[in-house]
C-alpha positions as CSV (number, residue, x, y, z in Angstrom):
1,M,4.4,10.1,25.8
2,L,4.2,8.5,22.4
3,V,1.2,7.0,20.6
4,G,1.3,4.1,18.1
5,L,-1.8,3.6,16.0
6,D,-2.5,0.8,13.6
7,V,-5.6,1.0,11.4
8,G,-6.5,-2.3,9.8
9,G,-9.5,-3.4,7.8
10,T,-11.1,-5.1,10.8
11,H,-9.7,-3.4,13.9
12,T,-7.9,-0.2,14.9
13,D,-5.3,-0.7,17.6
14,A,-3.7,2.0,19.8
15,A,-0.8,1.9,22.3
16,L,0.5,4.6,24.6
17,L,4.1,4.4,25.6
18,A,6.3,6.3,28.1
19,R,8.8,8.4,26.1
20,A,11.6,7.9,28.5
21,D,11.8,4.1,28.7
22,G,9.3,2.8,26.2
23,R,7.1,1.4,28.9
24,L,3.5,0.4,27.9
25,L,1.0,2.7,29.6
26,A,-2.2,1.7,27.9
27,F,-3.6,-0.1,24.9
28,A,-7.0,-0.3,23.2
29,K,-8.7,-2.0,20.3
30,A,-11.8,-0.7,18.4
31,P,-13.6,-1.9,15.3
32,T,-12.8,-0.3,12.0
33,R,-16.0,0.9,10.2
34,P,-15.9,0.2,6.5
35,G,-15.8,3.5,4.6
36,D,-15.4,5.6,7.7
37,V,-12.3,5.0,9.8
38,L,-12.7,8.1,12.0
39,P,-15.0,6.6,14.7
40,G,-12.6,3.7,15.2
41,I,-9.6,6.0,15.4
42,L,-11.4,8.2,17.9
43,E,-12.5,5.3,20.1
44,A,-9.1,3.7,20.3
45,L,-7.3,7.0,21.0
46,Q,-9.8,8.1,23.6
47,E,-9.4,4.9,25.4
48,V,-5.6,5.1,25.7
49,L,-5.7,8.8,26.6
50,R,-8.4,8.5,29.2
51,G,-7.4,10.5,32.3
52,R,-4.2,11.8,30.6
53,D,-3.2,15.1,29.2
54,P,-3.2,15.0,25.4
55,G,-0.7,17.9,25.4
56,A,1.9,15.5,26.9
57,V,1.9,13.4,23.7
58,R,5.0,14.1,21.7
59,R,4.3,12.1,18.6
60,V,1.7,9.9,17.0
61,C,3.0,7.2,14.6
62,V,0.5,5.5,12.3
63,S,0.6,2.3,10.3
64,S,-2.2,1.0,8.2
65,T,-3.1,-1.8,5.7
66,L,-6.1,0.2,4.2
67,G,-4.3,1.0,1.0
68,L,-2.8,-2.4,0.6
69,N,-6.2,-4.1,1.3
70,A,-7.8,-1.9,-1.3
71,L,-5.3,-3.0,-4.0
72,L,-5.4,-6.7,-3.1
73,T,-9.2,-6.8,-3.0
74,G,-9.8,-4.6,-6.0
75,R,-11.4,-1.8,-4.1
76,N,-9.0,0.9,-5.3
77,D,-10.1,3.6,-7.7
78,P,-9.7,2.9,-11.5
79,A,-6.7,5.0,-12.6
80,G,-5.9,6.0,-16.2
81,L,-2.3,6.2,-17.3
82,L,-1.0,8.5,-20.0
83,V,2.4,7.2,-21.0
84,V,5.1,8.6,-23.3
85,P,7.6,5.7,-23.8
86,G,9.4,7.0,-26.8
87,P,11.3,4.4,-29.0
88,G,11.8,1.0,-27.5
89,I,9.5,-1.5,-25.7
90,D,5.8,-0.8,-26.0
91,P,4.4,-0.6,-22.5
92,R,1.4,-2.7,-23.5
93,S,3.8,-5.7,-24.0
94,F,4.4,-5.9,-20.2
95,W,1.2,-4.2,-18.9
96,G,-1.2,-6.2,-21.0
97,P,-4.4,-5.1,-22.6
98,A,-6.0,-2.3,-20.6
99,P,-8.4,0.4,-21.8
100,L,-7.1,2.7,-19.0
101,L,-3.6,2.6,-20.4
102,Q,-3.1,5.2,-23.2
103,V,0.3,5.4,-25.1
104,L,1.0,8.9,-26.4
105,P,3.4,9.8,-29.3
106,G,6.5,11.8,-28.3
107,A,9.8,11.1,-26.6
108,Q,12.6,12.2,-24.3
109,D,16.2,11.1,-24.7
110,H,18.4,9.6,-21.9
111,R,19.5,13.1,-20.9
112,G,16.0,14.3,-20.4
113,N,15.9,16.4,-23.6
114,I,12.4,16.6,-25.1
115,V,12.7,15.2,-28.6
116,A,8.9,15.4,-29.4
117,A,5.8,16.3,-27.5
118,P,2.4,14.8,-28.0
119,E,-0.1,17.0,-29.8
120,R,-3.0,18.5,-27.8
121,E,-5.5,16.5,-29.8
122,D,-3.7,13.2,-28.9
123,I,-3.9,14.1,-25.2
124,W,-7.6,15.0,-25.4
125,R,-8.4,11.9,-27.3
126,A,-6.6,9.7,-24.7
127,L,-8.4,11.6,-21.8
128,R,-11.8,11.1,-23.4
129,H,-11.1,7.4,-23.7
130,I,-10.0,6.8,-20.1
131,M,-12.9,8.9,-18.8
132,E,-15.3,6.8,-20.8
133,H,-13.9,3.8,-18.9
134,K,-14.7,5.5,-15.6
135,A,-11.2,6.6,-14.5
136,R,-11.2,8.4,-11.1
137,A,-7.6,9.4,-11.2
138,V,-4.9,10.0,-13.8
139,G,-1.2,9.2,-13.9
140,I,1.3,10.6,-16.4
141,V,4.6,8.8,-17.0
142,C,7.3,9.8,-19.5
143,K,10.5,7.8,-19.9
144,F,13.5,9.6,-18.4
145,S,11.2,12.1,-16.6
146,P,13.5,12.1,-13.5
147,K,16.1,13.8,-15.7
148,N,13.6,16.4,-16.8
149,P,9.9,16.6,-15.6
150,G,9.1,19.3,-18.2
151,L,7.2,17.0,-20.6
152,E,5.1,15.5,-17.8
153,N,4.3,19.0,-16.4
154,S,3.2,20.2,-19.8
155,I,0.8,17.3,-20.3
156,A,-0.4,17.7,-16.7
157,E,-1.4,21.4,-17.4
158,Q,-3.6,20.2,-20.3
159,V,-5.1,17.4,-18.2
160,R,-6.0,20.0,-15.5
161,D,-7.5,22.3,-18.1
162,E,-9.7,19.4,-19.3
163,L,-10.6,17.7,-16.1
164,G,-10.4,20.4,-13.5
165,P,-8.4,20.6,-10.2
166,D,-10.3,18.0,-8.3
167,M,-9.2,15.0,-10.4
168,P,-6.2,13.3,-8.6
169,L,-3.2,13.6,-10.8
170,V,0.2,11.8,-10.2
171,L,3.4,12.4,-12.2
172,G,6.1,9.9,-12.8
173,A,8.9,12.2,-11.7
174,S,7.5,12.2,-8.2
175,A,8.3,8.4,-7.9
176,G,12.0,9.0,-7.2
177,G,15.1,9.0,-9.3
178,A,15.6,5.4,-10.3
179,L,15.4,4.8,-14.1
180,N,13.2,1.8,-14.2
181,F,10.3,2.7,-16.5
182,P,8.0,-0.3,-15.9
183,R,8.4,0.0,-12.1
184,R,7.8,3.7,-12.4
185,M,4.5,3.1,-14.2
186,H,3.3,0.6,-11.6
187,T,4.3,3.0,-8.8
188,V,2.4,5.9,-10.4
189,W,-0.6,3.6,-10.9
190,C,-0.6,2.6,-7.2
191,N,-0.4,6.3,-6.1
192,A,-3.2,7.3,-8.5
193,S,-5.4,4.4,-7.5
194,L,-5.1,5.2,-3.8
195,A,-5.1,9.0,-4.0
196,R,-8.7,9.5,-2.8
197,I,-8.5,6.7,-0.2
198,S,-5.3,8.1,1.2
199,R,-6.6,11.7,1.3
200,A,-9.7,10.6,3.2
201,F,-7.6,8.5,5.6
202,I,-5.2,11.4,6.4
203,L,-8.1,13.8,6.9
204,S,-9.6,11.4,9.4
205,L,-6.4,11.2,11.3
206,E,-6.0,14.9,11.4
207,Q,-9.6,15.4,12.5
208,A,-9.2,12.9,15.3
209,G,-6.1,14.7,16.5
210,R,-8.0,18.0,16.5
211,D,-10.9,16.5,18.3
212,L,-8.7,15.1,21.1
213,G,-6.5,18.1,21.5
214,L,-3.3,16.5,20.1
215,A,-0.9,19.1,18.9
216,C,2.1,16.8,18.3
217,P,3.5,15.7,14.9
218,L,1.6,13.0,13.1
219,V,3.8,10.6,11.1
220,V,3.1,7.6,9.0
221,L,5.2,4.4,8.9
222,K,6.6,3.6,5.4
223,A,7.2,0.2,3.9
224,D,10.9,0.3,4.7
225,A,10.1,1.1,8.4
226,G,11.0,4.8,8.0
227,V,8.5,7.5,8.6
228,F,7.2,10.6,6.9
229,S,4.7,13.3,7.6
230,A,1.0,12.7,7.2
231,R,0.8,15.3,4.4
232,Q,3.6,13.6,2.6
233,A,1.8,10.3,3.0
234,A,-1.3,11.8,1.4
235,L,0.7,12.7,-1.7
236,D,2.6,9.4,-1.8
237,P,0.4,6.6,-0.6
238,A,2.4,3.9,-2.4
239,S,5.3,4.4,0.0
240,S,3.1,3.4,3.0
241,M,1.3,0.5,1.3
242,G,3.5,-1.9,3.2
243,S,3.4,0.0,6.5
244,G,1.2,-2.7,8.1
245,P,3.5,-5.6,7.3
246,A,6.5,-3.4,8.3
247,A,4.9,-2.7,11.7
248,S,4.3,-6.4,12.3
249,L,7.9,-7.2,11.4
250,L,9.2,-4.4,13.7
251,G,7.1,-5.9,16.5
252,T,8.5,-9.4,15.8
253,W,12.0,-7.9,15.8
254,A,11.4,-6.2,19.2
255,L,9.7,-9.2,20.8
256,G,12.4,-11.6,19.5
257,G,15.3,-9.7,20.9
258,G,16.5,-12.4,23.3
259,Q,19.9,-13.8,23.9
260,N,20.0,-15.9,20.7
261,A,18.1,-13.5,18.5
262,A,21.2,-12.8,16.3
263,M,21.4,-16.5,15.5
264,C,17.8,-17.0,14.5
265,D,16.1,-17.0,11.2
266,T,12.4,-16.1,11.7
267,L,9.4,-16.3,9.5
268,M,6.6,-13.9,10.4
269,I,3.0,-14.7,9.6
270,D,0.5,-12.1,10.6
271,M,-3.1,-12.9,9.7
272,G,-5.6,-10.0,9.8
273,G,-9.2,-9.8,8.7
274,T,-8.4,-9.1,5.1
275,T,-4.9,-10.2,4.4
276,T,-2.1,-12.4,5.7
277,D,1.3,-10.7,5.8
278,L,4.6,-12.6,5.7
279,A,8.2,-11.5,6.2
280,I,11.5,-12.9,7.3
281,M,14.5,-12.0,9.4
282,A,17.9,-13.6,8.6
283,G,20.2,-13.9,11.6
284,G,17.8,-11.8,13.6
285,V,17.8,-8.9,11.1
286,P,14.9,-7.9,8.8
287,L,15.7,-8.0,5.1
288,L,15.1,-5.3,2.5
289,S,13.5,-6.0,-0.9
290,S,16.3,-5.9,-3.5
291,Q,14.4,-3.7,-6.0
292,G,11.1,-2.6,-4.4
293,L,7.7,-3.6,-3.1
294,T,5.6,-5.8,-5.3
295,V,1.8,-5.6,-4.8
296,R,-0.8,-7.6,-6.7
297,G,1.8,-8.6,-9.2
298,R,2.9,-5.0,-9.8
299,P,6.7,-4.4,-9.1
300,T,7.1,-0.8,-7.9
301,L,10.0,1.5,-7.0
302,V,8.8,1.7,-3.3
303,R,11.7,0.9,-1.0
304,S,10.5,-1.8,1.3
305,L,11.2,-4.5,3.8
306,W,11.0,-7.9,2.1
307,T,7.4,-8.8,2.7
308,R,4.6,-10.7,1.0
309,S,0.9,-9.9,1.4
310,I,-1.9,-12.4,0.4
311,A,-5.6,-11.5,0.1
312,L,-6.5,-14.2,2.6
313,G,-7.6,-13.4,6.1
314,G,-9.9,-14.3,9.0
315,D,-12.9,-12.5,7.4
316,S,-12.3,-13.7,3.8
317,S,-15.5,-14.6,2.0
318,L,-16.3,-18.1,0.7
319,R,-18.0,-18.8,-2.5
320,L,-18.7,-21.7,-5.0
321,R,-17.0,-21.3,-8.4
322,D,-16.9,-24.2,-10.9
323,G,-17.5,-26.7,-8.2
324,Q,-14.8,-25.5,-5.9
325,I,-14.9,-23.3,-2.8
326,V,-12.9,-20.1,-3.5
327,I,-11.6,-18.1,-0.6
328,G,-11.3,-14.3,-0.9
329,P,-10.0,-11.9,-2.0
330,D,-12.9,-9.8,-0.6
331,R,-14.0,-10.0,3.0
332,S,-17.5,-10.4,4.4
333,G,-17.0,-10.1,8.1
334,P,-16.5,-12.6,11.0
335,A,-19.9,-14.1,10.5
336,V,-19.0,-15.6,7.1
337,A,-18.4,-19.1,8.6
338,L,-22.1,-19.2,9.7
339,S,-23.5,-18.3,6.3
340,T,-25.0,-21.1,4.1
341,Y,-25.2,-21.4,0.4
342,P,-28.7,-21.4,-1.2
343,D,-28.0,-24.8,-2.9
344,G,-27.2,-26.5,0.3
345,P,-23.8,-28.0,1.5
346,N,-21.2,-28.8,-1.0
347,E,-18.4,-31.4,-0.7
348,A,-15.9,-29.5,-3.0
349,A,-12.4,-29.0,-1.6
350,P,-11.3,-25.5,-0.8
351,S,-8.9,-23.7,-3.1
352,A,-5.3,-24.3,-2.1
353,R,-3.9,-21.3,-3.9
354,S,-3.3,-19.1,-0.9
355,C,-1.7,-22.0,1.1
356,L,0.7,-22.7,-1.8
357,Q,1.6,-19.0,-1.8
358,I,2.5,-19.1,1.9
359,E,4.5,-22.4,1.3
360,D,6.4,-20.8,-1.6
361,F,7.3,-17.7,0.3
362,A,8.5,-19.8,3.3
363,S,10.7,-21.9,1.0
364,R,12.2,-18.8,-0.7
365,A,12.6,-17.1,2.7
366,R,14.7,-20.1,4.0
367,K,17.0,-20.0,1.0
368,T,17.4,-16.2,1.3
369,A,18.3,-16.6,5.0
370,L,20.9,-19.2,4.2
371,F,22.3,-17.0,1.4
372,A,22.6,-14.1,3.8
373,K,24.7,-16.3,6.0
374,G,26.9,-17.3,3.2
375,V,25.7,-20.9,2.9
376,Y,24.9,-20.5,-0.8
C-alpha cells in the first residue's frame, strides 16, 4: 500500500492506495492546527489505516503548503544574510534597503579562487547588526561559491563560534551549481527563513510515523514533482515550497487524462484556506519554469513546475484600509465572513489586486500554451 499526505494551512488530507493498481482504498480529512500539525497528521493517517496493517505500507509521500504559506503571509522567520559579492553589482541595488542584509568585504574570482577574505571584525560587526534586528537564522552567500565553498565555510565557522550550533545556518553553495548570484541569494534567504518551520514539520511527520508503526520510507514532493527524503527536505525547505501546487497539478494531470487530453490546454486554479495556486498544462503536459520558482517576488534557483501562488484563500481576512476593503494576506479562519467591523458596515469596494493577478496569469498562460504549440 501507498499513502499520500497533503498538509495545508486549513486541512490535512490523506489517501491510501493499492500499490499494484493505484486503486483508492481510503481517504480522510482532518483540520490542521496552527502551530502544531502533528494532531492533524495523526488523525488523517489513523483514519485511512483503520483496520489495516501499517507494516504493509511501502511508502508515504507528503506534499505541503506550510512553507509557502509562511512566506506569502509573512510568518517566516527573519533571516539575516552575510554576502560577499566582490567587485560588480552591489546586492543592495536589487535587494533594496534591508537591515538584515550585510555586505562584507572580500572576493572570489570566477574560478573560485579566494582573492580576499573579510576580517573577523567585519563579520562580528555584521552579526551583531543582524542580531539586533532579531534575526532567527543566518544565510551566507559568496559569489562563485559553487566553484569553491571554502570562503563560505570559513565565515560559517566564525558564525557558529559567535552564535552557537542552534542557530540555523544556510550556505550559498548548498543551493546548487547554477551561477546566478541574485537567485542564489533569494534561495538561501528562503531556506534560512523556513529552517525552523521545516525542521518542526519533518519532526512531526517522523513522530506520526513512529506512533502509527510505519517503518517505510518517508518522502516529500518537490516543486518540480520529484521527491526527496524527509531529512533532505528539512535541510532544503526551498525545494519543497511549491510541493502543494505541484501536487494539485499532478492531480489535474491524472484526472484530465481522457481521450483528448493531449490536445487540451488547461488552467488549474486550486483555492485553499490561505492561498490560491495556479498552473497550466500545454497540450495536456505540465510546463516547467524556465529559470526557477518565484515566491513573494523573489526569483530562486528552485527547479519547479510553472506555477503561481497568491495569498488569497477561503479563510483570508478582511480589513478596512484607507476606505477600501483589503483581502489577506493573513488568514483568520472560516468564520471571517461573519465578523463585523466596530465602525459598522462600509460600502467600500473590495481590493481587486488578487483578481487582477489571476487574470494576468491566465493571459500569460494562454500565450505560453500557444507558444509551446508553435503558434507564436
